[in-house]
C-alpha positions as CSV (number, residue, x, y, z in Angstrom):
1,M,-60.8,23.1,-4.6
2,R,-59.9,26.3,-2.9
3,V,-57.8,29.0,-4.6
4,D,-56.7,32.0,-2.4
5,V,-55.2,35.1,-3.9
6,T,-53.0,37.2,-1.6
7,P,-53.7,41.0,-1.7
8,E,-50.3,41.5,-3.3
9,A,-51.2,39.1,-6.2
10,A,-54.6,40.7,-6.5
11,A,-53.0,44.1,-7.0
12,L,-50.7,42.9,-9.6
13,L,-53.5,41.0,-11.5
14,S,-55.9,44.1,-11.2
15,A,-53.2,46.3,-12.8
16,M,-52.8,44.1,-15.8
17,P,-54.6,45.1,-19.1
18,G,-57.4,42.8,-19.9
19,V,-57.7,41.2,-16.7
20,G,-61.2,41.4,-15.3
21,R,-62.9,39.8,-12.3
22,R,-63.0,36.3,-13.7
23,L,-60.0,33.9,-14.1
24,R,-59.7,30.4,-15.2
25,L,-57.0,28.1,-13.8
26,V,-55.7,25.7,-16.4
27,Y,-53.3,23.0,-16.7
28,D,-51.8,23.6,-20.1
29,T,-50.4,20.4,-21.8
30,E,-50.1,22.1,-25.3
31,G,-46.7,21.1,-26.6
32,C,-45.7,19.2,-23.4
33,G,-45.5,15.7,-24.8
34,C,-48.4,14.0,-22.9
35,A,-51.3,14.8,-20.7
36,V,-49.5,14.4,-17.5
37,N,-46.9,16.9,-18.4
38,G,-48.2,20.4,-18.3
39,V,-47.7,23.9,-17.0
40,P,-50.3,25.6,-14.8
41,A,-51.6,29.0,-16.1
42,L,-54.3,31.6,-15.5
43,L,-56.5,32.9,-18.2
44,A,-58.5,36.0,-18.1
45,V,-61.9,35.1,-19.3
46,D,-65.5,36.8,-19.7
47,G,-67.3,33.9,-18.2
48,P,-67.2,30.2,-17.3
49,E,-66.6,27.6,-19.9
50,P,-69.3,24.9,-20.2
51,G,-68.7,22.3,-17.5
52,D,-66.4,24.4,-15.4
53,M,-66.4,24.2,-11.7
54,E,-66.0,27.3,-9.4
55,A,-63.2,27.4,-7.0
56,E,-63.9,28.5,-3.4
57,T,-62.2,31.8,-2.9
58,D,-62.7,34.9,-0.8
59,G,-60.5,37.1,-3.1
60,P,-61.7,39.7,-5.7
61,F,-61.7,37.2,-8.5
62,A,-64.0,34.4,-9.5
63,I,-61.9,31.5,-10.5
64,G,-63.1,28.7,-12.6
65,Y,-61.4,25.5,-13.7
66,D,-62.0,22.3,-15.8
67,P,-62.8,19.5,-13.3
68,R,-60.6,17.1,-15.2
69,H,-57.6,19.3,-14.3
70,E,-58.4,19.0,-10.5
71,V,-56.2,15.9,-10.3
72,F,-53.2,17.9,-11.0
73,F,-53.6,20.2,-8.0
74,E,-53.9,20.1,-4.2
75,D,-57.2,20.9,-2.6
76,R,-56.0,24.3,-1.5
77,L,-53.9,26.6,-3.6
78,V,-52.5,30.1,-3.1
79,I,-51.6,32.6,-5.9
80,D,-49.1,35.0,-4.5
81,R,-46.7,37.7,-5.7
82,A,-43.2,36.3,-6.7
83,P,-40.4,37.2,-4.3
84,D,-38.9,39.4,-7.0
85,G,-42.4,41.3,-7.1
86,E,-42.5,40.9,-10.9
87,G,-44.7,38.0,-11.4
88,L,-46.9,35.3,-9.7
89,V,-46.4,32.1,-7.8
90,L,-48.8,29.2,-7.7
91,R,-48.3,27.1,-4.6
92,G,-50.0,24.5,-2.4
93,E,-49.3,23.3,1.1
94,G,-46.9,20.7,-0.1
95,Q,-45.2,22.2,-3.3
96,I,-44.8,25.1,-5.5
97,Y,-46.5,24.4,-8.9
98,T,-44.8,27.2,-10.7
99,P,-42.6,30.3,-9.6
100,H,-43.7,32.0,-12.8
101,L,-47.4,31.7,-13.2
102,R,-48.3,32.5,-16.8
103,I,-51.4,34.9,-17.3
104,G,-53.2,34.5,-20.6
105,V,-55.3,37.5,-21.8
106,P,-57.3,36.9,-24.9
107,V,-56.5,39.3,-27.8
108,R,-60.0,40.5,-28.2
109,Q,-59.9,41.7,-24.5
110,M,-56.7,43.6,-25.0
111,E,-58.0,45.4,-28.1
112,G,-61.4,46.4,-26.5
């Protein structure tokens, strides 16, 4: 999987408290009813989770993901700044996965 981060999205992410140089793309199914219903999200993390794969990227962030979630995404993804400038969009070549990509920052990172 390849995940490109546009310069505009990278600037927004870099300015967020608690976001470092490592992100994890997840397909969050918590509270969505079943495993095929979910919401893409980015998590700011300290390091890779056991078993994570690394996405190809030439941006400023290392991006990991659970290989079981790969089935929910296209081979090439782009994280871009939303048209309103306030948030992020996750899109592929064939669809927009979410026009409001959630960014999760663990509480311990925000306190530190």
